[in-house]
C-alpha positions in Angstrom: -16.6 23.6 35.7 -17.2 21.7 38.8 -16.1 18.3 37.6 -14.2 16.7 34.8 -15.8 13.7 33.0 -12.4 12.3 31.8 -10.1 13.3 34.6 -11.3 11.6 37.8 -9.4 12.8 40.9 -8.4 9.8 43.2 -8.8 9.8 46.9 -6.2 12.2 48.5 -4.0 10.9 51.4 -2.6 13.2 54.0 1.1 12.1 54.3 3.4 15.0 55.3 6.5 12.7 55.2 5.9 11.8 51.5 4.9 15.4 50.7 8.3 16.7 51.7 9.9 14.7 48.9 8.1 17.0 46.4 9.7 20.1 47.7 12.1 21.9 45.4 15.4 20.7 46.7 14.8 16.9 47.2 12.7 16.8 44.0 15.6 18.4 42.0 18.0 15.8 43.5 15.6 13.0 42.4 15.4 14.5 38.9 19.2 14.8 38.7 19.5 11.1 39.6 17.2 9.9 36.8 19.1 7.3 34.7 19.4 9.1 31.4 21.2 6.2 29.8 18.2 3.9 30.6 15.1 5.6 29.2 12.9 2.6 30.0 13.8 2.8 33.7 13.5 6.6 33.7 10.0 6.4 32.2 8.9 3.9 34.8 10.2 6.0 37.7 8.6 9.2 36.4 5.3 7.4 35.7 5.2 5.9 39.2 6.1 9.3 40.7 3.3 11.2 39.1 0.7 8.5 39.9 1.7 8.6 43.5 1.8 12.4 43.5 -1.9 12.5 42.5 -2.9 10.5 45.5 -1.3 12.9 48.0 -3.1 15.8 49.6 -0.7 18.7 48.7 -1.2 22.4 48.8 -1.9 24.1 45.4 1.3 26.1 45.4 3.5 23.1 46.2 1.8 21.0 43.6 2.1 23.5 40.8 5.8 24.2 41.7 6.6 20.5 41.6 4.7 20.0 38.4 6.6 22.8 36.6 9.9 21.4 38.0 9.1 18.0 36.7 7.7 19.2 33.3 11.0 19.3 31.3 11.8 15.6 32.3 8.2 14.5 31.4 8.2 16.3 28.1 11.5 14.6 27.1 10.0 11.2 28.0 6.8 12.0 26.0 8.9 13.0 23.0 10.9 9.8 23.1 7.7 7.7 23.3 6.1 9.6 20.5 9.2 9.0 18.3 8.8 5.3 19.0 5.3 5.3 17.8 6.1 7.1 14.5 8.8 4.8 13.4 6.6 2.0 11.9 3.5 1.8 9.9 0.3 -0.1 10.5 -0.7 -2.5 11.9 1.2 -1.7 15.0 3.3 -4.3 16.9 2.3 -5.4 20.4 5.2 -3.5 21.8 3.9 -0.3 20.1 0.6 -0.8 21.9 2.4 -1.0 25.2 4.4 2.2 24.5 1.1 3.9 23.5 -0.6 2.8 26.8 2.3 4.1 28.9 2.4 7.4 26.9 -1.3 8.1 27.4 -1.2 7.1 31.0 1.6 9.6 31.7 -0.2 12.3 29.7 -3.4 11.7 31.6 -1.7 11.6 35.1 0.1 14.8 34.4 -3.0 16.6 33.1 -4.9 15.2 36.1 -2.4 16.7 38.5 -2.9 20.2 36.9 -6.7 19.7 37.0 -6.5 19.0 40.8 -4.9 22.5 41.2 -7.3 24.1 38.8 -10.4 22.7 40.4 -9.2 23.9 43.9 -8.3 27.4 42.7 -11.3 28.0 40.5 -13.7 27.3 43.4 -12.2 29.8 45.7 -12.2 33.6 46.0 -9.4 35.1 43.8 -6.2 35.9 45.6 -2.8 36.9 44.2 -1.7 33.3 43.8 -4.9 32.2 42.1 -4.8 35.1 39.7 -1.2 34.3 38.7 -1.5 30.5 38.4 -5.0 30.1 36.9 -3.9 30.8 33.3 -1.0 28.3 33.7 -3.2 25.5 35.0 -5.9 26.2 32.3 -3.2 26.1 29.7 -1.6 22.9 31.0 -5.0 21.1 31.2 -6.0 22.0 27.7 -2.7 21.2 26.2 -2.5 18.0 28.2 -5.9 16.7 26.9 -4.8 17.8 23.5 -1.7 15.6 23.7 -3.9 12.6 24.5 -6.0 13.3 21.4 -2.8 13.6 19.3 -1.5 10.3 20.7 -4.7 8.6 19.6 -4.5 10.2 16.2 -1.0 8.8 15.8 -2.3 5.3 16.5 -5.4 5.7 14.3 -7.7 4.7 17.2 -10.9 6.5 18.3 -10.6 9.3 20.9 -11.7 8.3 24.4 -15.1 9.4 25.6 -15.4 12.7 27.5 -12.2 14.3 26.3 -13.9 16.6 23.9 -16.5 17.8 26.3 -13.8 18.5 28.9 -11.8 20.5 26.3 -14.9 22.6 25.5 -15.6 23.1 29.2 -12.1 24.2 30.0 -12.2 26.7 27.2 -15.5 28.1 28.5 -14.0 28.2 32.0 -11.0 30.2 30.7 -13.4 32.8 29.2 -15.5 32.9 32.4 -12.3 33.6 34.5 -11.1 36.0 31.8 -7.8 34.1 31.4 -8.4 32.8 27.8 -5.8 35.1 26.2 -3.1 35.1 28.9 0.2 34.0 27.4 2.0 31.1 29.0 5.5 29.6 28.3 4.8 26.3 26.6 8.1 24.6 27.5 10.4 25.8 30.3 13.4 25.0 28.1 12.1 27.4 25.4 11.0 30.5 27.3 10.4 32.5 24.2 7.6 30.2 22.9 4.3 31.3 24.5 0.7 30.5 23.8 -2.6 31.2 25.6 -5.3 28.7 26.7 -7.4 29.8 23.7 -4.4 29.1 21.3 -4.1 25.6 22.7 -7.8 25.0 22.2 -7.7 26.3 18.6 -4.7 24.2 17.9 -6.5 20.9 18.7 -9.7 22.1 17.0 -7.9 22.8 13.7 -5.9 19.5 13.9 -9.2 17.5 14.3 -10.6 19.3 11.2 -7.5 18.4 9.2 -8.6 14.8 8.8 -5.7 13.3 10.8 -6.5 9.8 9.4 -5.3 11.2 6.1 -2.0 12.4 7.5 1.2 10.4 8.0 2.1 10.0 11.6 5.0 12.5 11.5 2.7 14.9 9.6 0.2 14.8 12.5 2.9 16.3 14.8 4.2 18.7 12.1 0.7 20.0 11.4 0.0 20.5 15.1 3.1 22.6 15.5 2.4 24.5 12.2 -1.1 25.4 13.4 0.5 27.3 16.3 1.9 29.8 13.8 -1.5 30.5 12.3 -3.7 30.5 15.4 -4.0 34.2 15.4 -5.7 34.0 12.0 -8.6 31.9 13.5 -11.3 33.4 15.7 -14.1 31.7 17.7 -17.4 33.5 17.8 -21.0 32.9 18.9 -22.7 33.4 15.6 -22.3 32.0 12.0 -19.5 33.6 10.1 -20.7 36.1 7.5 -19.5 35.3 4.0 -17.9 32.0 4.9 -19.4 29.2 2.9 -18.1 26.4 5.1 -19.4 26.9 8.6 -17.5 24.9 11.2 -19.3 24.5 14.5 -18.4 23.5 18.1 -21.2 22.0 20.2 -19.7 22.9 23.6 -22.2 20.9 25.6 -21.6 17.7 23.7 -18.7 15.2 23.7 -17.9 15.9 20.0 -15.1 17.4 18.0 -15.8 20.4 15.7 -17.5 19.6 12.4 -18.7 21.1 9.2 -22.3 22.2 9.3 -24.1 20.8 6.3 -25.9 23.3 4.1 -29.4 24.0 5.2 -28.8 22.8 8.8 -29.2 25.3 11.6 -28.1 25.2 15.2 -29.6 28.2 17.1 -28.4 26.6 20.4 -26.6 29.2 22.6 -23.9 26.6 23.4 -22.8 26.5 19.7 -19.6 28.3 18.7 -18.4 29.0 15.2 -14.8 29.1 13.8 -14.0 32.1 11.7 -11.4 31.1 9.0 -11.6 34.4 7.0 -8.1 35.5 7.9 -6.7 32.0 7.7 -7.9 31.6 4.1 -6.1 34.8 3.2 -2.9 33.6 4.9 -3.0 30.3 3.1 -3.5 31.9 -0.3 0.2 32.8 -0.1 1.2 29.2 0.6 4.6 29.6 -1.0 5.7 31.9 1.8 4.8 29.3 4.4 5.9 26.2 2.7 9.1 24.1 2.3 9.0 24.4 -1.5 12.2 22.3 -2.0 10.5 19.0 -1.0 7.3 17.1 -2.0 4.8 16.2 0.7 6.0 12.5 1.1 9.6 13.2 0.6 9.7 16.0 3.1 8.9 13.6 6.0 12.6 12.6 5.9 13.6 16.1 6.7 11.1 17.1 9.4 13.6 17.2 12.2 15.6 19.9 10.5 12.7 21.8 8.8 9.4 22.4 10.6 7.8 24.0 7.6 5.2 21.9 5.8 5.6 21.2 2.1 3.5 23.0 -0.5 1.5 19.8 -1.1 0.7 19.4 2.6 -0.4 23.1 2.9 -2.7 22.4 -0.1 -4.1 19.4 1.7 -4.8 21.5 4.8 -6.3 24.3 2.8 -8.8 21.9 1.2 -9.8 20.3 4.6 -10.3 23.7 6.2 -12.2 25.0 3.2 -15.0 22.4 3.6 -13.7 19.7 1.2 -13.8 16.4 3.1 -11.1 13.8 2.5 -12.4 11.2 0.2 -11.0 8.0 -1.3 -11.8 6.9 -4.9 -15.2 4.9 -5.0 -13.6 1.9 -6.7 -15.5 -0.9 -5.0 -19.1 -0.4 -5.9 -19.7 -4.2 -6.4 -18.5 -4.7 -2.7 -16.6 -7.9 -3.8 -13.3 -9.0 -2.2 -10.1 -7.6 -3.7 -6.5 -8.8 -3.9 -3.9 -6.1 -3.2 -0.2 -5.8 -3.6 1.8 -3.2 -1.7 4.9 -1.5 -3.1 6.4 -0.9 -6.5 8.6 -4.0 -6.9 5.9 -6.5 -5.9 3.5 -4.8 -8.3 6.2 -4.9 -11.1 6.7 -8.7 -10.5 2.9 -9.2 -10.6 2.6 -7.5 -13.9 5.7 -9.0 -15.4 4.7 -11.5 -18.2 7.3 -14.0 -16.9 5.3 -14.6 -13.8 1.8 -15.9 -13.2 -0.3 -14.1 -10.6 -1.0 -17.4 -8.8 2.7 -17.6 -8.1 2.9 -14.3 -6.4 3.5 -14.4 -2.7 3.0 -10.6 -2.3 -0.8 -10.5 -2.8 -3.1 -10.2 0.1 -6.9 -10.7 0.1 -9.0 -7.9 1.6 -12.7 -7.1 2.0 -14.6 -4.1 0.9 -15.9 -2.0 3.8 -17.7 0.5 1.6 -17.6 1.7 -2.0 -14.3 3.6 -1.2 -12.8 1.7 1.8 -11.1 -1.7 2.2 -10.7 -3.6 5.4 -8.3 -6.3 6.5 -6.6 -7.8 9.6 -3.0 -8.0 8.5 -0.8 -10.7 10.0 2.4 -8.7 9.2 2.9 -5.5 11.1 4.1 -2.2 9.8 3.3 -2.8 6.1 0.7 -0.1 5.5 1.2 3.7 5.7 -0.2 6.9 4.1 1.6 7.3 0.8 2.1 3.6 0.1 1.8 2.5 -3.5 -0.9 -0.1 -3.9 -2.2 -2.2 -6.8 -5.7 -3.7 -6.6 -7.5 -6.4 -8.6 -10.8 -8.3 -8.2 -10.2 -11.5 -6.3 -12.0 -13.6 -8.9 -10.0 -12.3 -11.9 -6.6 -13.7 -13.0 -5.8 -11.2 -15.7 -3.5 -8.2 -15.5 -6.3 -5.6 -15.0 -4.9 -3.8 -12.0 -6.0 -0.5 -10.4 -3.0 1.5 -9.2 -3.2 4.0 -6.4 -1.8 5.5 -3.3 -3.1 4.8 0.2 -4.6 8.2 1.4 -6.3 7.3 4.7 -6.0 4.8 7.4 -8.4 4.1 10.4 -8.8 1.4 13.0 -12.2 -0.2 13.1 -13.5 0.2 16.6 -15.3 -3.1 17.0 -12.9 -5.4 15.2 -9.6 -3.5 15.3 -9.2 -4.2 11.6 -7.5 -1.7 9.4 -9.7 0.5 7.2 -8.0 2.2 4.3 -8.8 4.2 1.2 -7.0 4.8 -2.0 -6.3 7.8 -4.2 -6.7 6.6 -7.8 -3.8 6.8 -10.2 -4.7 4.6 -13.2 -6.3 1.3 -14.3 -3.7 0.8 -17.1 -0.1 0.1 -15.9 2.7 -1.9 -17.2 5.9 -3.4 -15.9 8.9 -1.7 -17.6 12.6 -1.2 -17.0 14.7 1.8 -17.9 18.2 3.2 -18.0 19.3 6.8 -18.1 20.5 7.6 -21.6 24.0 8.5 -20.4 24.4 5.2 -18.5 26.8 2.6 -19.6 25.6 -0.7 -21.2 26.9 -2.6 -18.2 24.5 -1.0 -15.7 21.5 -3.1 -14.7 18.1 -1.8 -15.9 15.9 -0.2 -13.2 12.4 -1.6 -12.5 9.5 0.8 -12.8 5.8 1.1 -13.8 4.5 2.9 -16.9 0.9 4.3 -16.6 -1.3 5.2 -19.5 -3.7 8.1 -18.6 -6.4 9.8 -20.7 -6.5 13.5 -19.9 -8.4 16.4 -21.4 -5.5 17.3 -23.7 -5.0 13.7 -24.9 -3.4 10.4 -23.8 -0.3 10.6 -21.8 2.3 8.2 -20.3 3.8 8.5 -16.9 6.8 6.7 -15.4 6.5 5.8 -11.7 9.9 5.0 -10.0 11.5 4.9 -6.6 14.6 6.6 -8.0 14.8 9.9 -6.1 17.9 11.0 -8.1 16.0 11.6 -11.4 14.9 15.2 -12.0 13.0 17.2 -14.6 14.7 17.2 -18.0 16.6 13.9 -17.6 16.4 11.4 -20.4 15.9 7.6 -20.3 15.5 4.6 -22.5 12.5 2.5 -21.5 12.3 -1.2 -22.2 8.8 -2.8 -22.5 8.3 -6.3 -23.8 10.4 -6.4 -27.0 10.4 -2.7 -27.6 12.6 0.2 -26.4 12.4 3.9 -26.9 13.9 7.1 -25.5 11.9 9.6 -23.5 12.5 13.0 -21.8 11.1 13.2 -18.2 9.1 16.1 -17.1 6.7 17.3 -14.4 8.4 15.5 -11.5 5.9 14.8 -8.7 6.4 13.1 -5.4 3.2 11.0 -5.5 3.9 8.7 -2.6 6.2 7.7 0.2 9.4 7.1 -1.8 7.7 7.3 -5.2 8.1 9.8 -8.0 6.0 10.3 -11.2 7.3 11.7 -14.5 5.5 12.6 -17.7 7.2 10.8 -20.5 7.8 12.6 -23.9 9.2 10.5 -26.6 12.5 11.7 -28.1 12.9 11.4 -31.9 16.3 9.8 -32.2 18.5 10.5 -35.2 19.4 7.3 -37.1 23.0 6.3 -36.5 25.3 7.3 -39.3 26.3 4.4 -41.5 30.0 3.7 -42.1 31.2 6.0 -44.8 32.1 4.3 -48.1 35.9 3.8 -48.7 37.6 4.4 -52.0 39.2 1.6 -54.0 42.6 0.9 -52.4 44.1 0.0 -55.8 43.3 3.3 -57.5 
């Protein structure tokens, strides 16, 4: 690998006086003086330092020592910036775009600095130093480029040109140098956690095959860390995988992420690699052992900091993606006409409420159809759309209550227009605005707003209650009020269907008639 397409080395200046500042003692003093209480200033100082460092002609041993010394501080800054990007939904605010630009620049400059060392060492005869540091620089370059890919996934924007071909080239270089399986400490603050250049490469390959546009932002990071635990179950080979119906291929001489090879297509090219998921499938067959069973997929996002295990539903999502089933949204827009959408349970409730006319609703937004299964819009309000958001949809030219109810299941940014593209997982086309109270509640308690869905299934018609009340559990009972009727139900099959939304199967309860007042005897006898 003579050159990198994405990582372009700037002109190197020979400045011994500035170089001394990157020696261990003065550099550590500089790190100790970073203003921890002012993360904005600390980020600017580290960013400027690494940019300048890449313009200095420095020996390989000094550069690698300085980079490893700086690494904990840079990782802390990256973690802070990533957390900023995952706090809000789409569209992103202008400030989020600025944070993203700084984050990617820091990630790129850090990776570039390691690449400078790697290029110098890989072109020389092996010595003791090269043999020891080559695996580390390979590891840091692959993980650095992977971090840039992850940052773009979080923002829903296309991956920059040349990153994938550089990742493929670095992996091939690691094999050529026989350093692909050497274990390296990922983070100096956690010396027990190690991975190889090949592990890093497989991590980003599997993340790209997990359809990141169908993951919540925090799930992208969760899935990336989870993949590290199953990397050993995935193998890369030069020939198609025997007995594996879904063949995933890597075109190592092209700037392209791995992809599913369509049935009947053949790639005899010697530069093609194949991913063997045989052991991974067997591992995921026992999902209960790997999953956080106590939480639903969307509810578990709230607990990610304390529990890095994915939920059972998320593992099911990953199993489908890695088994060859592409993420699809419901084909609801075959006529390609404009639609009006409403986001959230309460706005949809108000839209369906007979006391309101749809023309009075301020919550509806008009969007266009981008395909039979995707909608597109340039939203004026930021942060209103996210994976797992409840959405109701109607045709723009209809003023009746015929709404399609669904959950947003994928979000992308259109490259040319920067409009949001999003798809929907279909729930029902029959939903009603209802209120309910737990049967054991007092008469003074205000009724809770919810939606009631009618669904025809193989074993008959069923009714489902959709609520944002996370306290309800299986077996609870409630009285539902709809129009001028009310009836009691038992709630079953609790399911976390969206971000803050739960669905219950409603089973009517036969209530005993209230006992009439017993007759009294004649008081005069």
